[in-house]
C-alpha positions in Angstrom: 0.0 0.5 -0.4 1.5 3.1 -1.4 0.0 6.6 -0.8 2.3 7.8 -4.0 0.8 5.0 -6.1 -2.8 5.2 -4.7 -2.6 9.9 -4.9 -1.3 9.1 -8.9 -4.6 7.2 -9.7 -7.1 9.7 -8.2 -5.3 13.0 -9.3 -5.9 10.6 -12.8 -9.2 10.7 -11.7 -11.6 14.3 -12.8 -13.8 15.5 -9.9 -14.3 19.4 -11.0 -16.8 20.3 -8.9 -19.6 21.6 -11.3 -21.0 24.4 -8.8 -17.3 26.2 -9.5 -16.9 25.0 -12.9 -20.7 24.5 -14.7 -20.7 20.6 -16.9 -17.8 19.9 -14.3 -17.5 16.0 -13.6 -18.4 16.1 -10.3 -17.6 13.1 -7.4 -19.2 9.5 -9.0 -16.6 8.9 -10.6 -13.4 9.6 -8.0 -16.5 8.1 -5.7 -16.7 5.0 -7.5 -13.2 4.2 -7.5 -12.6 4.8 -3.8 -15.7 2.6 -3.3 -13.6 -0.3 -4.9 -10.6 0.4 -3.1 -11.8 0.2 0.1 -14.0 -2.9 0.0 -11.2 -4.4 -1.4 -9.1 -3.4 2.5 -12.2 -5.0 4.2 -13.9 -2.0 5.0 -17.5 -1.4 5.1 -19.0 1.9 2.7 -21.4 3.9 2.7 -22.4 6.3 -0.1 -24.3 9.0 0.6 -25.7 11.1 -2.4 -28.7 13.5 -1.2 -27.7 15.7 -4.8 -26.9 13.4 -7.5 -23.4 13.1 -9.2 -22.4 14.4 -5.8 -21.4 11.6 -4.1 -19.4 11.0 -0.4 -18.4 8.1 1.0 -17.9 7.0 5.0 -15.8 3.7 4.9 -15.9 2.7 8.7 -13.1 -0.7 9.9 -15.7 -1.6 12.7 -13.4 -1.8 16.1 -13.8 -5.2 18.3 -15.8 -2.4 21.2 -14.3 -0.6 23.9 -12.2 2.0 22.1 -12.1 5.3 20.9 -13.8 5.8 17.1 -11.7 8.4 14.7 -12.8 9.5 11.6 -10.2 11.1 8.8 -12.3 13.5 6.7 -10.7 15.1 3.8 -12.6 16.0 0.4 -12.6 14.4 -3.4 -13.8 17.3 -5.5 -11.4 20.2 -7.0 -11.5 23.5 -8.5 -11.4 24.1 -12.4 -8.8 22.6 -15.2 -8.8 25.2 -17.7 -6.5 27.4 -16.4 -3.7 24.8 -15.5 -0.3 25.1 -17.2 -0.3 21.1 -18.5 -2.1 18.2 -18.7 -3.7 18.4 -15.0 -5.0 14.5 -15.0 -1.3 13.6 -15.9 0.7 13.2 -12.6 4.2 14.1 -13.3 7.2 13.2 -10.7 10.1 15.6 -10.7 12.3 17.0 -7.9 10.8 14.8 -5.0 7.2 16.3 -6.5 3.8 15.0 -7.9 2.8 17.8 -10.4 -1.3 17.3 -11.2 -4.4 19.2 -10.3 -5.2 18.2 -6.7 -2.1 16.7 -5.5 -2.1 19.3 -2.8 -5.2 20.1 -2.3 -6.1 17.5 -1.3 -5.7 14.4 -2.9 -2.7 14.1 -2.1 -4.3 13.8 2.4 -7.0 11.4 0.6 -4.4 9.2 -0.3 -2.5 9.3 2.8 -5.7 9.0 5.3 -7.1 6.1 3.3 -3.7 4.0 3.0 -3.2 5.0 6.8 -6.7 3.9 7.6 -5.6 0.3 6.0 -2.5 -0.4 7.9 -3.4 0.9 11.2 -6.4 -2.1 11.2 -4.7 -4.6 9.4 -4.7 -6.1 13.2 -7.9 -5.0 14.9 -8.2 -1.9 17.1 -10.7 -1.5 19.4 -12.1 1.7 17.9 -14.1 2.5 15.0 -11.9 4.1 11.9 -13.7 5.9 9.7 -13.3 7.6 6.8 -14.7 10.5 5.8 -14.1 10.8 1.5 -16.4 14.3 0.7 -18.0 16.0 -1.9 -18.2 19.8 -2.5 -15.8 20.9 -0.1 -14.8 24.0 -2.6 -17.6 25.2 -2.9 -20.8 24.3 0.1 -19.3 21.8 2.2 -23.2 20.0 1.1 -20.5 16.6 1.7 -19.1 17.0 5.4 -23.1 18.3 6.3 -24.2 15.0 5.0 -22.1 13.0 6.2 -22.3 14.6 9.8 -26.0 13.8 9.7 -25.1 10.3 9.9 -21.8 9.7 11.3 -20.3 10.9 14.0 -17.0 10.3 15.8 -14.9 10.9 19.4 -12.2 12.2 17.7 -11.4 13.5 14.0 -8.4 14.8 11.5 -9.2 16.4 8.5 -6.1 16.3 5.9 -6.1 19.4 4.4 -2.8 21.0 3.5 -1.2 22.2 6.5 3.2 21.4 4.9 3.2 18.8 7.8 1.9 21.8 10.9 -0.3 21.7 13.0 -3.2 23.7 12.3 -5.7 24.3 15.4 -7.4 27.4 14.3 -8.7 29.2 11.6 -11.0 31.8 9.7 -15.4 31.4 9.1 -16.4 34.5 7.2 -20.1 35.7 6.6 -21.4 36.7 3.3 -24.0 40.1 3.4 -25.5 42.3 0.7 -25.9 46.1 0.7 -29.0 47.3 -1.1 -28.6 51.1 -1.4 -31.6 52.9 -2.8 -32.3 56.1 -4.8 -34.5 58.0 -7.6 -33.8 57.3 -10.7 -34.6 61.1 -12.8 -33.5 62.1 -15.9 -30.0 63.4 -15.6 -31.1 66.8 -16.2 -32.7 66.6 -13.5 -30.4 66.3 -10.0 -33.4 68.0 -8.2 -35.4 65.0 -8.9 -33.1 62.3 -9.1 -30.9 60.3 -5.8 -27.6 58.9 -7.1 -28.0 55.5 -5.5 -23.8 54.7 -6.1 -22.8 58.2 -5.2 -24.2 57.3 -1.9 -22.9 53.9 -2.1 -19.6 55.6 -2.1 -19.9 56.6 1.6 -20.4 53.4 2.6 -17.1 51.8 1.2 -15.6 54.7 2.5 -16.8 54.1 6.1 -16.0 49.9 5.2 -12.3 50.8 4.1 -12.3 51.8 7.7 -13.3 49.3 9.8 -11.3 47.8 12.1 -12.3 44.6 13.6 -12.0 45.1 17.6 -11.3 41.0 18.4 -7.4 40.4 18.2 -7.2 36.4 18.2 -3.7 34.8 19.6 -2.4 33.3 16.3 -5.1 34.4 13.7 -5.0 38.5 14.3 -7.9 40.5 13.6 -10.9 39.8 11.0 -11.0 41.3 7.9 -13.6 43.1 5.6 -13.9 43.7 1.7 -16.1 45.1 -1.1 -16.7 41.6 -3.1 -19.1 42.7 -5.7 -20.8 46.2 -7.1 -23.4 46.8 -9.0 -26.1 49.2 -10.4 -27.0 52.2 -12.5 -28.8 51.8 -15.9 -28.0 53.8 -18.3 -25.5 57.3 -18.5 -28.6 60.1 -18.8 -30.1 58.3 -15.7 -29.6 58.9 -12.2 -29.1 55.2 -10.8 -32.2 53.9 -8.6 -30.0 51.0 -6.8 -27.0 49.7 -5.7 -26.0 46.6 -4.5 -22.5 45.8 -2.8 -21.3 42.1 -1.8 -19.2 41.9 0.7 -17.0 39.7 2.6 -16.3 39.8 6.5 -13.7 37.1 7.9 -14.2 36.0 11.4 -11.8 35.3 13.5 -12.8 32.6 16.7 -15.4 34.9 18.8 -17.1 36.6 16.3 -20.6 35.8 15.2 -22.8 36.4 12.1 -24.5 38.9 14.7 -21.9 40.3 16.2 -21.1 41.4 12.5 -24.1 42.2 11.0 -24.7 44.2 14.3 -21.0 45.9 13.0 -22.1 46.8 9.9 -25.7 47.8 11.0 -24.1 50.6 13.7 -22.3 51.8 10.2 -25.9 52.1 7.7 -27.4 53.9 10.6 -24.3 56.4 11.2 -24.8 56.9 7.4 -28.7 57.4 7.5 -28.5 60.1 10.8 -25.8 61.9 9.0 -25.9 61.9 4.8 -28.3 63.4 3.2 -31.2 61.0 1.5 -29.4 58.1 2.1 -31.3 54.4 2.4 -29.6 51.2 2.8 -30.8 47.6 3.2 -28.9 45.0 5.1 -29.5 41.4 4.0 -27.1 38.3 5.7 -25.7 35.5 2.8 -23.7 32.6 3.9 -21.7 32.1 6.8 -19.5 29.6 8.2 -17.9 29.8 11.2 -14.3 29.8 12.2 -12.5 27.0 14.2 -9.8 26.5 17.2 -9.3 23.8 18.5 -9.0 22.4 22.3 -5.0 23.0 22.6 -5.9 19.9 25.2 -8.1 17.9 23.7 -6.7 14.1 23.7 -6.2 13.7 19.5 -4.5 16.8 19.7 -2.1 15.6 22.1 -2.5 11.9 20.5 -1.5 13.3 17.1 1.4 15.8 18.3 3.0 12.3 20.8 3.1 10.7 17.0 5.4 13.5 15.2 8.1 12.7 17.5 9.4 16.1 17.3 8.6 19.4 19.0 5.4 21.0 16.7 5.0 24.0 15.0 1.7 25.2 15.7 -0.4 27.7 13.0 -4.0 28.9 12.0 -5.1 29.6 8.7 -6.8 32.4 7.3 -9.4 30.2 4.4 -11.6 28.5 6.1 -12.1 24.1 6.4 -14.9 21.4 7.3 -13.0 21.4 10.5 -15.9 24.1 11.9 -18.7 21.9 10.6 -17.3 18.2 12.1 -16.7 21.5 15.3 -20.3 22.3 15.5 -21.0 18.6 15.6 -19.5 17.6 18.8 -16.2 16.0 17.3 -13.3 17.8 18.9 -11.1 17.7 15.7 -7.8 19.4 14.0 -5.7 19.8 10.4 -2.9 18.4 9.7 -1.8 18.0 5.8 1.3 17.3 3.2 3.6 20.1 1.6 3.6 21.3 -1.3 2.1 24.3 -3.0 -0.8 25.7 -6.4 -3.6 25.0 -4.9 -6.3 26.4 -7.1 -2.9 28.0 -8.9 -2.1 27.4 -12.8 0.5 24.7 -11.4 0.6 22.4 -8.3 2.7 20.4 -6.7 2.9 17.9 -3.2 5.8 17.0 -1.6 6.0 13.8 -2.1 8.4 13.3 1.4 5.6 15.2 3.2 3.4 12.5 1.7 5.0 9.9 3.1 5.5 11.7 6.4 1.8 12.1 6.7 0.9 8.5 5.9 2.7 6.9 8.8 1.7 9.8 11.1 -1.8 9.3 9.9 -1.2 5.8 11.5 0.2 5.9 14.3 -2.2 8.1 15.6 -4.9 6.1 14.7 -3.1 3.3 16.2 -2.6 5.0 19.4 -6.3 6.3 19.5 -8.2 3.8 18.3 -6.2 0.5 19.8 
């Protein structure tokens, strides 16, 4: 059982997320491959597919009883391949690295956790070993949500790439639409019109000055940026509306309600001080930040299996760790070294792939045995 060989097979399977790229292949083919692999290695396999063509797998090797269960979680979808430099589905090895779409984000982590689970269970363990190969992490994380509706564990490890560093926190995010109201009128009649786009400028200036109050020891402060803006009908008409979509990245201790109150305060101030300013605020998708308990047993077990003082880190991006944590499953993130997530070239360091597989194997054995 070699994680390098398995990774090469996973890379060759197109699993582009169709929610990101219309017409993308989705996860069916790679789920079929993983199903057969797990069955050959004596795992009980459950296929979850609320959305046709978007399956997630849960493979289980049940323990003898009396031990703790551990879930390994990794996503099998990738971002698009159209702008990849070279053949994204042909794994290529050069200078100790494997190149191809998903090598780093995150089929390397998936290959490592699959092989580690199989290796660790060659002899019976007391606790169940659960491997979740999930769909849709690159867009809406519906795969992990579907898994958690039916399965749980005493702890979990998400094998997103972390450069073999122990990741114990990451940011969340919340999206908002701000709709600024104006009044349409002919461009020659300023006394009748209200320019919604110009009014939106007041909000954008205030947004740029926003400094979130909460500071996290690993992540620093949250951030905010305007992502999209639209408004107006034609050059000779005062725009009746302008919509701004913004993203607020949050740190542990910040909630969507807190952010909404923060933005509402800005809008209320502008309404009171800027003539004819009127706006509505609508909350969109929200994902909570994540912070692990450094004293959780799974954290201490993995660190002990590293055999060297760990590098503790946090990530600015969101992961499925937050969903596992919300479900009451203590977890952390630990994965391969490499580079190129979502980029024109992508690679995994193969020595780190081997190292990840070894650490996961030891962690499973220690935690579940």
